[in-house]
N, C-alpha and C positions, 0 to 999 in steps of 0.2 A: 586646579578643579580636579575633584576626585572622579573616578570612573563611574561611580553610582550617579553623580550629578550629570555627567555627560550623556550617560544612558537615557536618563529621563527626557532629555532633548532628542535623542536619537528616535525614541518611540513616536515622537510628534512630527518628525520630518522624513523618516524612511518611507519609501514608496513600496509597500508591499500589501498583499491582500490581508484582510481582518484575520483569517485563520492563521496565517503565517506569522502575523504580529503577535497573536495570542501564543502561539508556539515559541517564538523568541523569548517573550517575557517569562513564560513559565521555565524555559531552559536557563535563563540568565539567573533568575531567582533561586532555582534549585541547585545549580552547579557552580556558576561563576561569581555571583554576588559574595558568597562567603569567602571566597579566595582573593579576589581582585577589587571588590566594590569599594573598599575604604581606601585603596591606593591611589595616588595621584595618576592622572592619565599619562603623564611623561615618565612616570617611575614605577610601572608595574614590575613585580618580581617574576621575571620570566622562568626561573627555576621552579617557583611555586606553581605557576601555571602549568608548566610541562608535567609536573609531578601529578597535579590534578587530572590532566588529560589522560595520563597513563594509568590512573587508578579507576577510570571509567570504562564501561563495556565499549568496545570499538565503535559501534554506531553512535552512542551518545557522545563519545569523545570527538568523533568527526563532526558532528553537528555543532558542539560547543566550539570547536576551532573555526568553523565556518562563521559562527556568530561573533567571535572576537574580530576575526578579519572584517566583517561587515561594520561592526561597531568603529574600528579604526579606519576603515576606508571613508566613513563619513566624518570622522575626526579630521582627517587630512583634507577632505573636501571643504570643510568649514574653517580650516586653518587653526584648529584647536591643537594640533600636534603634527610633528613631522616623523614620529616614531610608530612603529607597529610591533608590539611584543610577540605577535603571532608568527612573524616572519621567521621561517626556518624551523618552527615547531612541527613535530610529527605525531601521529597516533598509531596504534596499532592496525594493521590491516583488517578490514572487514571481512569476516568469514560468511560467505554466501552458502547457506544451507538450502536443500530441496524444500520447497514450500508445500505442506501437506494440505490436501483438501479432500472433501467427501463427494462422491458422486451423488446425483439426485436421489436414486433409489436409497441410498445410505441416509441421506438426510431425512427423507420421507419415512424411513423405518423407525427412526429414533423419536423419543418423547422428549421434547425441548422444554417441557414445564410451562412456566408463565409467558415464556417467549416462543411459543409453539407456532403461532402464526406468522410473528415477525420474521423468524428465522426462516421459515419457508418462503415468505415473501422475498427476502434477500436472495435466496438460492434460485428463485425462479425468475428473478428480474435483473440480477447483477449490479444493483445500485451501490455505491458506496454508502457506508453508514450515515455520513453527514447528509447525503442526497436523500436517503430513505427516511431519515428522521424528520425531514422537512415536508415529506409528502402528506397531503391531506386528502380526504374523499374528493374535493373538488378537483384535484389533479389528476383523477382517474375518470376518464370519459372516452366514449367512442371506441371502447376495448383497447385503450392504450393508457400508459402511465407517462405523464408528461413531466420530465425533469428539468426545472428552471432556476433552482436555488438550492442552497444547503442551510443547515442550521446555524452557520457561521457567516452567512451572507451569500454573496454571488457564487456561481459554480466555479470549479477549479480552472476551466478554460472554456472557450467558446464551444469546443467539441463535446463538452460535458453537458451543454443544454441539448436535450434529445427526447425522443419519445420511444418507448419499448412496448411491445405487446403485453397486455395485462393477462396473467395466468392465474390470478385469484390470491386468496390468503392474505388479503390487505387487512391490517390493524395498525392503528397508530403506534409508532415505536416509542419506548420509554424515553424520558428527557435525558437520562444518563446512558453512556456507553456501557457501563460496567455490568448491569444485569444481564446483557445479552453476551458479553465477553465471558462471564461466569458460566453460562450455560455452554458456550462454545468450548471453553477450556475442559469441561467434563469429558469431551469427546476428542481431546488432543488438537483442536483446530483454534483458529481465531475468528472473529467476526468477519474480517476481510477474506477468510478462506471461502465464504459462501459466494463471493464474487467470482471466484475461480471455479466454483461448482457451476456457476451459470455459464462461464466460458466454456467449460468442458462439455456442458450439455449442448451448447451450440455447435461445437466441434463433432461431437458424436452424432448430431442430427444433420450433418453435411451442410451447415451454414457457412457460406464463404467467409473467409478471414476479413475481407473488406467490409462486409456487412456486419460481422461480429465487432470490428473496430467502431463502428457507428453506434451499435447497440450498447457497447461497453463505455463509450465517450472517450476512447483513448485518442490523444493527439498525435501520438507517435505509433505507427502501424507496428514497429518492431516489438513494442510491448505486447501487442495482440498476439504476435507471432510466437513470442516466448511462452504465453499461456497456451497457445495452440500446440506447441511441442510437448507439452506435458503428456507422458505416456504411462499407463499403468501396466503392471507386471502381466495382468491378464491379456492385455493388447499384444504383448510380445509372444504370448502363447497362441493367441488367435492368428497372428500373422504367420507363425510357423505352420499351424494347421492348414491355412488357406493355401500356403505355398505347396505343402505336400499333396493337397487335394489337386492343385493345378498340375503338378508334375504327374500325378497318377492318371489324371485324365488325358495327358498328352502321350502317355505310354512309354515316356522316355525315363528309364531308371538308371542311365549311364552316370548321372550325377552321384550315385551312391557307390559306384563300382570301386573306386578308390578308397573307400572308408572302411578302416578296420575296427572291430570291436575289441581288440586286444591292445 
């Protein structure tokens, strides 16, 4: 049996969300099928697979490796093979860079062209694009936006089903992600950055992190905490000014007595 033939079976038996299955198929067609698709399941060229993984960006390579492991996990489960060409393969480490986002005043000051309303809606409600794209006027009532589905089917998790205060600017999102991404790219951010805009807005307005977790639909509170630890340079300056003001009010200048300007 060829890998391509087995993979068609895998798509029918694997228990994943529709969005995940869609991503698996896209990843396989784009990166894996040209390399291993025509090879027998039991005789995949491990060297060719490793070279392919090393040629990809670290994030894509990691996802491809996980997909191969998933495909062969199912193959072992259904007694198709006892081998797994992914065993022992490695990918380059993923480089985690600081994720950029805009504050709400920065979003509001910019002209986002034909996506003007939609981007402001995202920034003021913190919805994932797939959630926001599924919102219709009937989902906005009693001054709340009710999130109950995505354009790909059910929400990511039970915690993703939620309601958030409606702050205006609703207009149906385009059917494709690309127009909004193009608008975001002009300002050095991504569509997902506006979710961080919302999280930062919650933080600066004193919304408790557990409330923010519910509003953002995070199942893991640590995810919310990572967003809440985002700090702008201006906040560092403000912290210094506030501390200096506090010290001056106490009349205690001994903290500076040992500091030299030379």
